[in-house]
C-alpha positions as CSV (number, residue, x, y, z in Angstrom):
1,X,93.4,114.8,138.6
2,X,91.2,112.7,140.8
3,X,93.0,109.4,141.7
4,X,90.7,106.5,141.5
5,X,92.1,104.9,144.6
6,X,90.5,107.8,146.6
7,X,87.1,106.4,145.6
8,X,87.6,102.7,146.2
9,X,86.4,102.7,149.8
10,X,83.0,103.9,148.5
11,X,82.7,100.7,146.3
12,X,81.4,97.3,147.2
13,X,83.9,95.6,149.5
14,X,82.6,92.2,148.4
15,X,83.5,92.9,144.8
16,X,87.0,94.1,145.9
17,X,87.6,91.0,147.9
18,X,86.5,88.7,145.1
19,X,88.7,90.5,142.6
20,X,91.8,89.6,144.6
21,X,91.2,85.8,144.2
22,X,93.9,84.2,142.2
23,X,93.2,82.3,138.9
24,X,94.5,78.8,138.5
25,X,96.7,78.1,135.5
26,X,94.2,75.6,134.2
27,X,91.5,78.3,134.1
28,X,93.8,80.6,132.2
29,X,94.6,77.9,129.7
30,X,91.0,77.1,129.3
31,X,90.2,80.8,128.7
32,X,93.0,81.1,126.1
33,X,91.9,78.0,124.3
34,X,88.3,79.2,124.1
35,X,89.3,82.7,123.0
36,X,91.7,81.4,120.4
37,X,89.1,79.1,119.0
38,X,86.6,81.9,118.8
39,X,89.0,84.3,117.2
40,X,90.3,81.7,114.8
41,X,86.8,80.9,113.7
42,X,86.4,84.5,112.5
43,X,89.4,84.2,110.1
44,X,88.4,84.4,106.4
45,X,89.4,81.6,104.1
46,X,92.1,83.8,102.5
47,X,93.7,84.4,105.9
48,X,92.4,87.9,106.9
49,X,90.1,89.1,109.6
50,X,87.6,92.0,109.5
51,X,85.3,93.1,112.2
52,X,82.5,95.7,112.2
53,X,83.5,99.3,112.8
54,X,80.7,101.3,114.2
55,X,80.4,105.1,114.7
56,X,77.5,107.2,115.9
57,X,74.1,108.0,114.3
58,X,75.5,110.5,111.8
59,X,76.9,108.1,109.3
60,X,73.7,105.9,108.9
61,X,71.6,109.1,109.0
62,X,73.7,110.7,106.2
63,X,73.4,107.5,104.2
64,X,69.6,107.8,104.4
65,X,69.8,111.4,103.3
66,X,72.2,110.5,100.5
67,X,69.5,108.1,99.0
68,X,67.0,111.0,99.2
69,X,69.4,113.4,97.7
70,X,69.9,111.1,94.7
71,X,66.4,109.7,94.6
72,X,67.9,106.2,94.8
73,X,65.7,105.2,97.8
74,X,65.7,101.6,98.9
75,X,62.7,101.3,101.3
76,X,63.8,98.1,102.8
77,X,67.2,99.4,103.7
78,X,65.8,102.6,105.0
79,X,63.3,100.8,107.2
80,X,66.1,98.7,108.7
81,X,68.3,101.8,109.3
82,X,65.3,103.4,111.0
83,X,65.3,100.4,113.5
84,X,69.0,101.0,114.2
85,X,68.6,104.8,114.7
86,X,65.6,104.4,117.1
87,X,67.5,101.8,119.1
88,X,70.5,104.0,119.8
89,X,68.5,107.1,120.7
90,X,69.6,108.3,124.2
91,X,67.4,108.8,127.3
92,X,68.0,112.6,126.9
93,X,65.9,112.5,123.7
94,X,68.8,113.0,121.3
95,X,71.6,111.0,119.9
96,X,75.0,110.7,121.5
97,X,78.4,110.4,119.9
98,X,79.1,107.2,121.7
99,X,77.4,104.6,123.9
100,X,76.1,106.3,127.1
101,X,77.2,109.7,125.8
102,X,75.5,113.0,126.3
103,X,73.2,114.8,123.9
104,X,74.9,115.9,120.7
105,X,73.0,118.6,118.7
106,X,74.4,117.9,115.2
107,X,74.0,114.1,115.5
108,X,70.5,114.6,116.7
109,X,69.5,116.9,113.9
110,X,70.8,114.4,111.3
111,X,69.1,111.4,112.9
112,X,65.8,113.3,113.2
113,X,66.0,114.4,109.5
114,X,66.8,110.8,108.5
115,X,63.9,109.3,110.5
116,X,61.5,111.9,109.1
117,X,62.7,111.0,105.6
118,X,62.2,107.3,106.4
119,X,58.6,108.1,107.3
120,X,58.5,108.5,111.0
121,X,55.6,110.7,112.3
122,X,57.1,113.9,113.8
123,X,54.5,113.6,116.6
124,X,55.6,110.2,117.6
125,X,57.1,110.2,121.1
126,X,60.7,109.6,120.0
127,X,60.5,112.4,117.4
128,X,58.8,114.8,119.7
129,X,61.4,114.5,122.5
130,X,64.2,114.8,119.9
131,X,62.7,117.9,118.5
132,X,62.2,119.5,121.9
133,X,65.8,118.7,122.8
134,X,67.1,120.2,119.6
135,X,65.2,123.4,120.2
136,X,66.3,123.5,123.8
137,X,69.9,123.5,122.6
138,X,69.5,126.4,120.2
139,X,68.0,124.6,117.2
140,X,69.5,123.4,113.9
141,X,71.1,126.8,113.3
142,X,73.7,126.0,116.0
143,X,74.8,122.7,114.5
144,X,78.4,122.1,113.3
145,X,79.7,123.0,109.8
146,X,79.2,119.5,108.3
147,X,75.6,119.4,109.4
148,X,74.9,122.9,108.0
149,X,76.4,121.8,104.7
150,X,74.0,118.8,104.7
151,X,71.1,121.1,105.4
152,X,72.2,123.5,102.6
153,X,72.2,120.6,100.1
154,X,68.6,120.1,100.9
155,X,67.8,123.8,100.8
156,X,67.0,123.9,104.5
157,X,69.5,126.7,105.1
158,X,71.2,129.1,102.6
159,X,74.7,128.4,101.6
160,X,75.7,131.5,103.5
161,X,75.2,129.3,106.6
162,X,78.5,127.6,105.7
163,X,82.0,129.0,105.8
164,X,83.7,130.3,102.7
165,X,85.6,127.4,101.1
166,X,86.2,128.3,97.4
167,X,87.2,125.6,95.0
168,X,90.2,127.8,94.1
169,X,91.9,126.3,97.2
170,X,92.7,123.3,95.0
171,X,95.1,125.6,93.0
172,X,97.1,126.7,96.0
173,X,100.7,125.3,96.2
174,X,102.0,123.5,99.2
175,X,103.6,126.6,100.7
176,X,100.4,128.6,100.7
177,X,98.8,128.7,104.2
178,X,95.3,127.6,103.1
179,X,96.6,124.8,100.8
180,X,94.9,121.5,101.0
181,X,98.4,120.0,101.3
182,X,98.7,121.5,104.7
183,X,95.6,119.5,105.8
184,X,95.4,115.9,106.9
185,X,94.6,113.1,104.5
186,X,91.0,112.8,105.7
187,X,90.5,116.5,105.3
188,X,91.9,116.6,101.8
189,X,89.7,113.6,100.7
190,X,86.6,115.1,102.2
191,X,87.2,118.7,101.1
192,X,88.1,118.1,97.4
193,X,84.6,117.0,96.3
194,X,83.0,119.2,98.9
195,X,84.6,122.3,97.3
196,X,83.0,121.3,94.0
197,X,79.6,120.9,95.7
198,X,80.1,124.3,97.3
199,X,80.9,125.8,93.9
200,X,78.0,124.2,92.1
201,X,75.5,124.5,95.0
202,X,73.2,121.7,93.9
203,X,69.9,120.9,95.6
204,X,68.8,117.4,96.6
205,X,66.1,115.8,94.5
206,X,64.3,114.9,97.8
207,X,61.4,113.2,96.0
208,X,59.2,113.0,99.1
209,X,59.7,116.7,99.9
210,X,61.1,116.2,103.4
211,X,61.9,119.4,105.3
212,X,62.9,120.1,108.9
213,X,62.1,123.8,109.4
214,X,60.5,122.8,112.7
215,X,64.0,122.3,114.1
216,X,64.9,126.1,113.9
217,X,64.2,128.5,116.7
218,X,63.7,131.2,114.1
219,X,63.5,130.9,110.3
220,X,66.9,130.4,108.6
221,X,66.3,133.5,106.5
222,X,66.4,135.5,109.7
223,X,69.6,134.0,111.1
224,X,72.6,136.4,110.7
225,X,75.2,134.7,112.9
226,X,75.7,131.4,111.3
227,X,79.4,131.5,111.9
228,X,80.2,132.4,115.5
229,X,82.3,131.4,118.6
230,X,83.4,130.1,120.9
231,X,86.7,130.5,119.2
232,X,89.9,128.7,120.2
233,X,91.9,131.9,120.1
234,X,92.0,135.4,118.8
235,X,92.9,133.8,115.4
236,X,89.4,132.4,115.3
237,X,88.0,135.9,115.4
238,X,90.5,137.0,112.8
239,X,89.5,134.2,110.4
240,X,85.8,135.0,111.0
241,X,86.4,138.5,109.8
242,X,88.4,137.2,106.9
243,X,85.4,134.9,106.0
244,X,83.1,137.9,105.9
245,X,85.6,139.9,103.8
246,X,86.0,137.2,101.2
247,X,82.3,136.6,100.5
248,X,81.8,139.7,98.2
249,X,85.2,139.0,96.5
250,X,84.5,135.4,95.4
251,X,82.1,136.4,92.5
252,X,84.9,138.5,91.1
253,X,87.2,135.5,90.5
254,X,87.6,135.0,86.7
255,X,85.6,132.2,85.2
256,X,88.8,130.8,83.6
257,X,90.3,130.4,87.1
258,X,87.1,128.9,88.5
259,X,87.0,126.3,85.7
260,X,90.7,125.5,86.2
261,X,90.0,125.0,89.9
262,X,87.1,122.7,89.2
263,X,89.3,120.7,86.9
264,X,92.0,120.6,89.6
265,X,89.6,119.1,92.0
266,X,88.6,116.4,89.5
267,X,92.2,115.7,88.7
268,X,92.9,115.2,92.4
269,X,89.9,112.9,93.0
270,X,90.0,110.6,90.0
271,X,93.4,108.9,90.5
272,X,92.5,108.4,94.2
273,X,89.1,106.9,93.4
274,X,89.2,103.1,93.6
275,X,86.9,100.2,94.6
276,X,87.6,101.3,98.1
277,X,86.2,104.8,97.4
278,X,87.9,108.1,97.7
279,X,90.1,107.9,100.8
280,X,88.1,104.8,101.8
281,X,86.1,106.9,104.3
282,X,82.3,107.5,104.2
283,X,82.2,111.4,104.1
284,X,84.6,111.6,101.2
285,X,82.9,108.7,99.4
286,X,79.4,110.2,99.7
287,X,80.7,113.7,98.7
288,X,82.1,112.1,95.5
289,X,78.7,110.5,94.7
290,X,76.9,113.8,95.1
291,X,79.6,115.6,93.2
292,X,79.2,113.4,90.1
293,X,75.5,113.8,90.2
294,X,75.9,117.6,90.4
295,X,78.3,117.6,87.5
296,X,75.8,115.7,85.4
297,X,77.8,112.5,85.3
298,X,75.3,109.6,84.7
299,X,74.9,107.0,87.4
300,X,76.0,104.4,84.8
301,X,79.4,106.1,84.3
302,X,82.2,103.8,85.7
303,X,83.4,106.5,88.0
304,X,79.9,107.1,89.5
305,X,79.3,103.4,89.7
306,X,82.6,102.8,91.5
307,X,81.9,105.6,94.0
308,X,78.3,104.3,94.7
309,X,79.4,100.7,95.1
310,X,82.1,101.7,97.6
311,X,79.4,103.3,99.8
312,X,77.2,100.2,99.5
313,X,80.1,98.1,100.8
314,X,80.0,100.0,104.1
315,X,76.5,98.8,105.0
316,X,76.2,96.2,107.8
317,X,72.9,94.2,107.6
318,X,71.9,92.3,110.8
319,X,68.6,91.1,109.4
320,X,66.3,93.4,111.4
321,X,68.5,96.5,111.2
322,X,71.2,98.1,109.1
323,X,73.8,100.7,109.8
324,X,76.6,102.3,107.7
325,X,80.2,102.0,108.8
326,X,82.5,105.0,108.5
327,X,85.1,102.7,106.8
328,X,86.3,99.2,107.1
329,X,89.3,97.9,109.0
330,X,90.6,94.6,107.6
331,X,94.4,95.3,107.6
332,X,94.2,96.6,111.2
333,X,92.0,93.8,112.3
334,X,94.2,91.2,110.7
335,X,97.4,92.6,112.2
336,X,95.9,92.7,115.7
337,X,94.1,89.4,115.5
338,X,97.3,87.8,114.1
339,X,99.3,89.1,117.0
340,X,96.8,87.7,119.5
341,X,96.8,84.3,117.7
342,X,100.6,84.0,117.6
343,X,100.9,85.0,121.3
344,X,98.4,82.2,122.1
345,X,100.3,79.7,120.1
346,X,103.7,80.6,121.5
347,X,105.7,79.4,124.5
348,X,105.9,75.9,126.1
349,X,102.2,75.8,126.6
350,X,101.3,77.3,123.2
351,X,97.9,76.3,122.0
352,X,97.5,74.7,118.6
353,X,101.0,75.9,117.6
354,X,101.4,74.3,114.1
355,X,97.7,74.8,113.2
356,X,97.8,78.4,114.2
357,X,101.1,79.1,112.4
358,X,99.8,77.6,109.2
359,X,96.7,79.8,109.4
360,X,98.9,82.9,110.1
361,X,101.1,82.2,107.2
362,X,98.0,82.7,105.1
363,X,97.4,86.0,106.9
364,X,101.0,87.0,106.1
365,X,100.6,86.2,102.4
366,X,97.3,88.2,102.3
367,X,99.0,91.1,104.0
368,X,102.1,91.0,101.8
369,X,99.9,91.2,98.7
370,X,98.4,94.5,100.1
371,X,101.6,96.3,100.8
372,X,101.7,99.5,98.8
373,X,105.0,99.4,96.9
374,X,104.3,101.3,93.7
375,X,102.1,104.3,94.5
376,X,103.5,107.4,96.0
377,X,100.6,108.8,97.9
378,X,99.9,112.2,99.4
379,X,102.5,111.6,102.0
380,X,105.1,112.1,99.2
381,X,104.4,115.8,99.0
382,X,106.8,116.2,102.0
383,X,109.2,113.4,101.2
384,X,109.3,112.9,97.4
385,X,112.4,110.7,97.4
386,X,111.0,108.1,99.9
387,X,110.0,104.8,98.5
388,X,106.5,103.5,99.3
389,X,106.3,100.6,101.7
390,X,103.3,101.0,103.9
391,X,99.9,99.4,104.4
392,X,96.5,101.2,104.4
393,X,93.9,100.5,107.0
394,X,91.3,99.4,104.5
395,X,91.1,96.8,101.6
396,X,92.1,99.4,99.0
397,X,93.4,102.9,99.7
398,X,96.8,103.1,98.0
399,X,97.2,106.9,98.3
400,X,96.8,106.8,102.1
401,X,98.8,104.2,103.9
402,X,99.4,104.9,107.6
403,X,102.4,104.2,109.8
404,X,100.3,102.7,112.6
405,X,99.0,99.9,110.4
406,X,102.4,99.4,108.9
407,X,104.1,99.0,112.2
408,X,101.5,96.5,113.5
409,X,101.7,94.5,110.3
410,X,105.5,94.6,110.3
411,X,105.6,93.3,113.9
412,X,103.2,90.4,112.9
413,X,105.2,89.5,109.8
414,X,108.4,89.6,111.8
415,X,107.0,87.0,114.3
416,X,105.1,84.8,111.9
417,X,107.3,84.5,108.8
418,X,110.4,86.7,109.0
419,X,112.2,85.0,106.1
420,X,109.3,84.9,103.7
421,X,108.5,88.5,104.7
422,X,112.1,89.8,104.6
423,X,111.6,92.3,101.7
424,X,108.2,93.4,102.9
425,X,109.6,94.1,106.4
426,X,112.6,96.0,105.0
427,X,110.4,98.2,102.8
428,X,108.1,98.9,105.8
429,X,111.1,99.8,108.0
430,X,112.4,102.2,105.3
431,X,109.1,103.9,104.9
432,X,108.4,104.3,108.6
433,X,111.9,105.8,109.2
434,X,111.3,108.2,106.3
435,X,107.9,109.3,107.8
436,X,109.3,110.5,111.1
437,X,108.4,114.1,111.8
438,X,110.9,116.8,112.9
439,X,110.0,116.6,116.6
440,X,110.8,112.9,116.6
441,X,107.2,111.6,116.6
442,X,105.0,110.2,113.9
443,X,101.6,111.3,112.7
444,X,99.3,108.7,111.2
445,X,99.5,109.6,107.5
446,X,101.8,112.6,107.0
447,X,105.0,114.3,108.1
448,X,105.0,117.5,110.1
449,X,101.3,118.0,109.4
450,X,101.0,120.4,112.3
451,X,100.0,123.9,111.0
452,X,97.9,124.4,114.1
453,X,96.4,127.8,112.9
454,X,94.4,125.9,110.4
455,X,92.3,124.5,113.2
456,X,91.1,128.0,113.9
457,X,89.4,128.7,110.6
458,X,85.5,128.6,110.6
459,X,85.4,125.4,108.5
460,X,87.4,123.6,111.2
461,X,84.9,123.8,114.1
462,X,85.7,120.1,114.7
463,X,89.3,121.0,115.4
464,X,90.7,118.0,113.5
465,X,91.9,119.4,110.2
466,X,95.5,118.2,110.9
467,X,97.4,115.0,111.6
468,X,100.2,116.0,114.0
469,X,102.5,113.4,115.7
470,X,100.9,111.6,118.6
471,X,102.3,109.4,121.4
472,X,100.3,106.3,120.5
473,X,101.3,106.2,116.8
474,X,104.9,107.1,117.7
475,X,105.1,104.4,120.3
476,X,104.0,101.8,117.7
477,X,106.7,102.9,115.3
478,X,109.3,102.6,118.1
479,X,108.0,99.2,118.9
480,X,108.4,98.0,115.4
481,X,111.9,99.4,114.8
482,X,113.1,98.2,118.2
483,X,111.7,94.7,117.6
484,X,113.7,94.5,114.4
485,X,116.8,95.4,116.4
486,X,118.8,97.1,113.6
487,X,121.5,99.1,115.3
488,X,121.4,101.7,112.5
489,X,117.9,102.6,113.7
490,X,119.1,103.6,117.2
491,X,119.3,107.4,116.5
492,X,115.7,107.3,115.1
493,X,114.5,105.5,118.2
494,X,116.3,107.8,120.6
495,X,114.9,110.9,119.0
496,X,111.4,109.3,119.2
497,X,111.9,108.4,122.9
498,X,112.7,112.0,123.7
499,X,109.4,113.0,122.0
500,X,107.5,110.5,124.2
501,X,109.2,111.7,127.3
502,X,108.1,115.2,126.5
503,X,104.5,114.1,125.9
504,X,103.9,112.4,129.2
505,X,101.1,114.0,131.2
506,X,101.9,115.3,134.8
507,X,99.9,112.4,136.2
508,X,102.1,109.9,134.5
509,X,99.9,108.8,131.6
510,X,99.9,109.5,127.8
511,X,97.1,110.8,125.7
512,X,95.6,108.2,123.3
513,X,94.8,109.9,120.0
514,X,93.4,106.9,118.2
515,X,92.1,104.7,121.1
516,X,90.2,105.5,124.3
517,X,92.2,107.2,125.8
518,X,94.9,107.6,128.5
519,X,94.9,103.8,129.2
520,X,95.4,103.2,125.4
521,X,98.1,105.8,125.1
522,X,99.9,104.6,128.2
523,X,99.8,100.9,127.1
524,X,101.2,101.9,123.7
525,X,104.0,103.9,125.2
526,X,105.0,101.4,127.9
527,X,105.3,98.6,125.3
528,X,107.6,100.8,123.3
529,X,109.7,101.9,126.2
530,X,110.3,98.3,127.2
531,X,111.3,97.0,123.8
532,X,113.5,100.1,123.2
533,X,115.5,99.3,126.3
534,X,114.3,102.0,128.7
535,X,114.9,100.7,132.2
536,X,111.8,99.6,134.1
537,X,112.8,101.8,137.0
538,X,113.1,104.9,134.9
539,X,111.0,107.7,136.6
540,X,108.9,108.0,133.4
541,X,108.0,104.4,133.7
542,X,107.3,104.4,137.4
543,X,105.0,107.4,137.1
544,X,103.0,105.6,134.4
545,X,102.8,102.4,136.5
546,X,101.6,104.4,139.5
547,X,98.9,106.0,137.4
548,X,97.7,102.8,135.9
549,X,97.5,101.1,139.3
550,X,95.7,104.1,140.7
551,X,92.8,103.9,138.2
552,X,92.3,100.1,138.6
553,X,88.7,99.4,139.6
554,X,87.5,97.4,142.6
555,X,86.6,94.4,140.4
556,X,90.2,94.2,139.1
557,X,89.4,95.7,135.7
558,X,90.0,99.0,134.0
559,X,87.6,101.2,132.1
560,X,87.8,104.6,130.5
561,X,85.1,106.8,129.0
562,X,85.2,108.8,125.8
563,X,84.2,111.7,128.0
564,X,87.9,111.9,128.9
565,X,88.3,113.6,125.6
566,X,85.8,116.2,126.7
567,X,87.3,117.1,130.1
568,X,86.4,113.9,132.0
569,X,88.9,112.4,134.5
570,X,91.5,110.3,132.8
571,X,91.2,106.5,133.2
572,X,87.6,106.7,134.4
573,X,84.3,105.0,133.4
574,X,81.4,103.6,135.3
575,X,82.4,100.0,134.7
576,X,85.4,97.8,133.7
577,X,85.8,96.9,130.1
578,X,87.6,93.8,128.6
579,X,89.6,95.8,126.0
580,X,90.7,98.5,128.5
581,X,91.6,95.9,131.1
582,X,93.7,94.0,128.5
583,X,95.6,97.2,127.6
584,X,96.4,98.0,131.2
585,X,97.5,94.4,131.9
586,X,99.7,94.3,128.8
587,X,101.2,97.7,129.8
588,X,102.1,96.6,133.3
589,X,103.6,93.3,132.1
590,X,105.7,95.1,129.5
591,X,107.5,96.9,132.3
592,X,108.1,93.9,134.5
593,X,104.9,93.8,136.6
594,X,103.7,90.4,135.7
595,X,103.7,89.2,139.3
596,X,102.0,92.4,140.7
597,X,98.7,92.2,142.5
598,X,97.3,94.6,139.9
599,X,98.1,92.3,137.0
600,X,96.8,89.2,138.8
601,X,93.5,91.0,139.5
602,X,93.3,92.2,135.9
603,X,93.8,88.7,134.6
604,X,91.2,87.3,137.1
605,X,88.7,90.0,135.8
606,X,89.3,88.9,132.2
607,X,88.8,85.3,132.9
608,X,85.6,86.0,134.9
609,X,84.1,88.0,132.0
610,X,84.6,85.5,129.2
611,X,81.4,83.9,128.0
612,X,80.8,80.3,127.1
613,X,81.6,81.0,123.5
614,X,85.1,82.1,124.4
615,X,84.3,85.8,123.8
616,X,83.9,89.0,125.7
617,X,81.2,91.6,125.5
618,X,81.3,95.4,125.8
619,X,79.1,98.2,124.4
620,X,81.4,101.1,125.2
621,X,83.2,102.8,122.3
622,X,86.9,102.1,122.4
623,X,88.4,104.5,119.9
624,X,88.3,107.9,118.4
625,X,88.2,109.5,115.0
626,X,88.3,113.1,116.1
627,X,88.3,113.9,119.8
628,X,85.1,115.6,121.0
629,X,83.5,115.1,117.5
630,X,83.6,111.6,116.2
631,X,84.1,108.3,118.1
632,X,84.4,104.6,117.1
633,X,83.6,101.2,118.3
634,X,85.9,98.5,117.0
635,X,83.9,95.3,117.4
636,X,87.1,93.2,117.4
637,X,88.9,94.9,120.3
638,X,87.0,93.1,122.9
639,X,88.1,89.8,121.4
640,X,91.7,90.0,120.4
641,X,93.1,92.2,123.1
642,X,91.9,90.1,126.0
643,X,93.3,87.0,124.3
644,X,96.7,88.7,123.8
645,X,96.8,89.7,127.5
646,X,95.9,86.3,128.8
647,X,98.4,84.5,126.5
648,X,101.1,87.0,127.4
649,X,100.5,86.4,131.1
650,X,100.8,82.7,130.6
651,X,103.9,82.9,128.4
652,X,105.8,85.2,130.7
653,X,105.2,82.8,133.6
654,X,106.9,80.1,131.7
655,X,109.8,82.2,130.2
656,X,113.3,82.2,131.6
657,X,113.7,86.0,131.4
658,X,110.2,87.1,132.4
659,X,110.7,89.9,129.9
660,X,108.4,90.9,127.0
661,X,110.6,90.4,124.0
662,X,108.3,91.9,121.4
663,X,107.2,95.4,120.6
664,X,103.5,94.6,121.0
């Protein structure tokens, strides 16, 4: 791996000199006060926070096509989505998966299709260069599975362009290899209605008759290799042959079995369908809307209305443009915002202590009301005797709580209102312990969801069909349990620490599955190692510190690109970012480096980048849905993480021990 320090001498020496200037305590206090006021001003009247969650062009493009599929076209919304899509088109002519990213064929095909549906002239410059880029990359026939399914729904490609995915999969028991219960939560939620669509093979109404045959190098009827490599292993070739062998067999399945499978899909979906939508994620929600239409369910049916309204709730209207979020993140945003606010209000110099604590007690009440205590979700398939006790990421998604949200919320409740939250914390602790996987780590939503061979089937060209344990989620669970300090939990924590030790990269960092990327993962783990009592001079810790300091930029900040998921050098970007800098500073302070030059320069960078509203700005995407396939931009990260870092720096300077006493 290239070490960033090797490049520093090529950077601007003036910038490097300036970044070493110390920041006066009054400046830090002023920055904290401004940030706390700004963040506090975003709190809702009932105590919670929710920021925008932005993905790439695919979600708003799919929403446009959904309206055309249904013939429920809202011209005003479509025009505003068009403004958004045109704005985020890349200089390469196509659409990237994240800010400043490279050309992505599938995203570009969907965006082009959507803009054509909106009414853009295909000979307009932005459409022409997009089309040329698509054809230069092999055309629409070479798009990913989900894009080809979208094209099949509009009759642009035959259904044979998509992998074999019979609805009879819904009948397979947990022990069957291809069972949906071996897949991740998001895969189950997306696949269940998709299997029904695949079985019924409906065609979009498409009232304006929009087609995109010009995006194919040769007519779809002449394409014979829809499903092809590169394969991840020899198993990919095996499953490709299996796909071919199954195609002539499927029509032989008895109709009685077929009808039973269709019913099983509906029986799976309907209990999980709520005001938050199936799985509370866009693709599953949109698939349900299309499924009901294909089944002949009227739009006035309560189920269809619930599914449609859930999709509408994802739209973000900025007046001149609209985009569609992949989901919403109120529980996550509230937990992280609350931890930033309580850090700012703590210590001898705590800002607005009483006022902040009162506001956060409202947050605690709002969170307690959303703890899932009576629904055994899909996670219970592997641990049926475990009591529920987690939180979901969204407003309503009872079947799919996740341990990452639960750990963050638990740590916040423990700091803000431990007595009033005693039962909530106890139930969260019990659930998290019960969700530990065999190898000592935690996945986000399931236990031992690691049947890796499933990622080699043709449907899984995105490589994200599973939810195996990851270092960042596991670190958060350790942090929560260690912060509670129950001695009975020590065996659980020790097992998890061994998992983290085994996951450290040779360079000293940890992979970040849910945040970008190695800086996020390393921050998560160092916080956990500290609160769990791992000595700060442990070789594992020292390697991580050395790596973090090696990738610090000349201006004192840190930045990492989503390209690090695609083979880019870990810890690298072309600029420093407030959220990434905050993670690095928090990580170093967690393991006793508060007085280091690296931390001081990082703090100086954060102070220098704050605007006159007390906020920070960054365009880069800071999280990931599926590495290499789907990335996210949490709009709140650039606000609450820098505040947490600055407040932590101030508080450690005034503490007697100089030690971070919390898991986060």
